[in-house]
Structure formats: C-alpha cells, structure tokens
N, C-alpha and C positions, 0 to 999 in steps of 0.2 A: 962336664963331659963335652967333647968336641965331635962334630960330625961334618960331612961334606954337604955343600949346597950346590945343586946341579942346575944347569941351564936346560932349556927345552931341546937342545941338540944332544944332551947326554954328557956334556963336558963338566968337569968339576970347576966351579968358579972360585970358591974360597971355602975356608973352614968357618963354621959358626958354633957358638956355645949353646947348649941346651941343658936345663936343670936336671941334676941327678934324681931329685925327689919325684920327678914325673917320668923320666925315661930310663932310669937305672935304679929302681927301688926293689926291695926284696919281693919275691913272688909268693902270694898267699892265695891259693886257688879257691879256698872256701869263701872268701869275701867276694870274689868275682862271681862265683856260683849264686850266692844270695842275691846279688844285684841284678844279674841276668834273669833269674827266676822272677824277681819283683817286676822287672821291665816287661817281660812277656805276659805276666798276669795282668798288669795294668793296661795292656793292649787288647785284652779280651772284651768283646761286646757284652757277653753274658745274656744273649737274647734267646737261647735255646728254651723251648717250652713244650710241654706235653699236657694232655687233658686228663683230668681225674675222672672217676666214675660220675661225679656230679656235673661234669662239663660236656661229656659226649652226648650225642643225640639219641633218642629212643628210650626204651625202658619205661614207657608210661603204664604198662600193665604187667601182671605176672605172666610169664611165658606159658605155663600150663598149671593145672590144679596141683595143690600140694600133695594130694594122696591119690591112690588107685590108678596111677598111670604106669607104674613100674620103672619110672625114670627118676633120676636124681632131682631133688627139690631145688628150685631156683626162684628167686624173687624179682630179678631184673636182668634184662639183656645188657645193661651197662656194667655188669660185674667184670672185673679184670680177667676172669678166666674165660670169658667169651671173646670170640673174634670180633673186633670192633668195639670192645669194651674199653673202660678207662685204664690208665696206666698207674701202677703202684710205685710210689717213690720216684717218679720220673723227674727230669730236670725242669726247673722253673726259672724265669728271669731273675738274675742276681748280679750283684756287683762284686767283681773279683779284685777290685782295687785295694791295695794296702800300702802303707808308707814305710820307708826306711830312713835312718838318719842321713842327713846330707853329707856328713863327714865320711860315712861308710861308702856312699856313692862316689865321692871324690877319690877316696882311696882305691876303690876298685878300678876306676878309670886310669889312675896312675899305674896300677899293677898291670892292667891289660896293655897299656902303651909300652911299659918296660919289657913285657914278654914279647910283644910284636917287634920291638927294637932289637931284642936278642935274636930273633929269627930273621933279621934283616928285611923286615916287611914294611919299614917306613922310609920314604924317600922325601927329602927336603928340596923344594924346587923354587928357583927365583921367580918373582912375579912376571907374568907374561900377559899378552893380549893377542887376540886374533883379528886380523884385518877383515876377514870374511868368515861367516859361519859354515865352514866346510868340514864334514866328518873326517875326510881324509887327512886334514891338518891335525886334528886331535889324535887320530890313530897313529900318525907319524911321530908325534910327541911321545906317546906311550911306548912305541917301538924303540925310540931312542933311549928311553929310560929302562929298557929291558923288561917291560911288562908284556907278557905273552897274551895273544888274542884269546878271549874267553876267560881270562883270569879276573876274578872279582877285584874291583879297585874302587876306592873312594877318594875323590879329590876334594880337599878342604881349602876353601877360599875365605877371604875376609868379606868380599862382596861377589855375588855371582853375576857376571856380565852376560848380557843377552847373547852375544856371539858365541861365548863358551857353552852356554846352555843349549843353543841350537846345534852346535857342532858335536855335542856329546850324547844327544838324546837317542841316537840310533845305534850306539855302541852297546852290545850286550854286556851285562854284569858290570856296568860302569855307572857310578852315581856322583852327583855333586852335592855338597852341603857346606853351609857356613861353619867355620871352625868353632865358633862359640856354641854350636848346638851338638857337638860331638858327644857321644855317650859310649858306655862300655860295650853295649851290644853291637854298635857300628864297628868298633875296633875288632871284635872277635869274628864278625860275620864276613869281613873282607880280607882277602889275601894280602892286599897291598894298600897302604895309606900314602897319599900324596899331600904333603903340607906345602902350600906356597909360603913364601917368606912373610907376607902380610897376614896370611891365615894363621901361621904359627904365632906371630906376635899377638894377634887377637885372642887366640886360645890361651896363651900364657897370661895375658892380662885378666881374662875372665876367671881363669883358674885361681890366680892369686887374689882376686877380688873376693871370690867365694870363701877362700881360706881366711881372709881377714874378717869377713862377716861372721864366720863361725867362731873365731877367736874372741870377738867382742860381744858375742851373743850372751845375754844374761838369762839364766833359767827363771821362769816365773815363780814367785813366792807361793809357798803352800800354806 
C-alpha cells in the first residue's frame, strides 16, 4: 500500500510504502471492543471503599429497650437502615486488572489503524525540528497539514525533542507520544494521527518484533 509523505509546509514530498497487514486489514469491531474494554479496566485504581456496620462509629448500646416502648425493636445504631449506619454490599478496594492475549492486542491495533486510515485520519510527516520552542510554530505546522484548531491530534515521534514538547504543551487536544508506545485506545481517542517518518519506522520495527516473538513462543508443557 502506498501513501503520501508530507512536509511541515503541507507539500507532498514523495510516496512511501506501508504494510497492508497494519494499515489495510479487515475490520473486526468485536476485537477492538474487547481490547479497549481491557485497557480501560486496567486503568482503574479500584480505591472506592465504603464502611460496613462493623466499621462505622457508634452503636455501643441498644438504642432503647426491647419491649414496652411501642417502637420497633433495634439493637444498634450502626444498622444499615439507620442514617449514618453501615453500607450493605458497598464497594471495597479491588483490582480490576485482567489480561488478554498479546496477539489479540496486536490485531486490534492493526484494525484500528486500518479503520483510521480508511477515514483519512492518518498523516505521514517527514522528520522535522524546531529552532525555538514557539507554540505558534507548531500551530502553523498543524494548519498547513489541514488539522483544525481544537481537533484532537496525536503526534507520534521516535524521540520527543525538548523544543517540540515545549512548543506543543499549550495546544488544546494535542498530544505527543513515542510511536513504540502507541495503543488501540490512542488511535480511537484522537481524530488525527501524525506519524513522523522515523516514528513510523520505529513503530513498524516494534510491531514486527512483537509478531516474531509471538510466533516463536512455545507454550509451557502441561
């Protein structure tokens, strides 16, 4: 598959080849849904906590006598039916983390990139550097590439230079990331993806390396 490589001025420099198995594979929404659900679950801290009737304060004595008061019998102010009492079946700290096969995660990443490519949401950019960390310089580059102000965008680099980081930190909905750390959620979250040439090479190298590792992986003997 061939696509255009742009300069920071928005001009097409040349054609580059990208692998079909990553940027033009069949779309399977179910696989992507599973991986995104797994990613979001693994981000949860799981620190929500409530107190049971054994943990709230008070309740050292019986509120009133069992009989002859005309009132309902009660044994403790810590009962869940009392205001300030314990919580029944409330949340407790827990770990939401669970694992998925690496092959499925890699497949979901390729599917999401293929879908984004079909929507013309991926732009390939030649490597560039900024002389000074000016926000207006980065905004100018985005404008030249047809990215509207306020549109969510992720720039994928091989290495994040200090000047680029400083020039982009005040741009809303704009993020920087090393290409090797790209995941399915990042692809779906952003309207546009910007791959620099070196970032693309890094991503393809890591993607191929993971594929080789999966192919040579021998399951443990039972």
